[in-house]
C-alpha positions, 0 to 999 in steps of 0.5 A: 324912818323904818317900821320897827314892827319888822324887828323880832320882838326879842330884839325890839325889847333890847333897844333904847327907844326912849333915847333913840329912833330907828333910822334904818334896818339892814336885813342880813337874811338871818335873824340878826339884822343891823339896826341903825339908830339916831340919838334923839337927845340934843346933847348926845356925844355920839349921835348915831348907833348901830345895834348888831347881835346885842352890841352897840357901836357909836358914831358921831356922823352918818358918814361914819356909820355908812363907811362902817357898814360898807367895811363890814360888807353889810351894804354895797357901794354900787 
């Protein structure tokens, strides 16, 4: 798990930390990091969420999250 204290307070207050835990933070070199979160609820329909620039993107698997991040060029494959 990532240290959520790394996130700007303006972003931190908008995250649903009651239902999600921060799994990874991808710094993009500006003030809008990508926050990968995992749903804590066992009955969740989508177990993973990416928060970026105020929008949430939901996924069933971590593999889907990884492929989405690669497609957006937020992470590199090598």
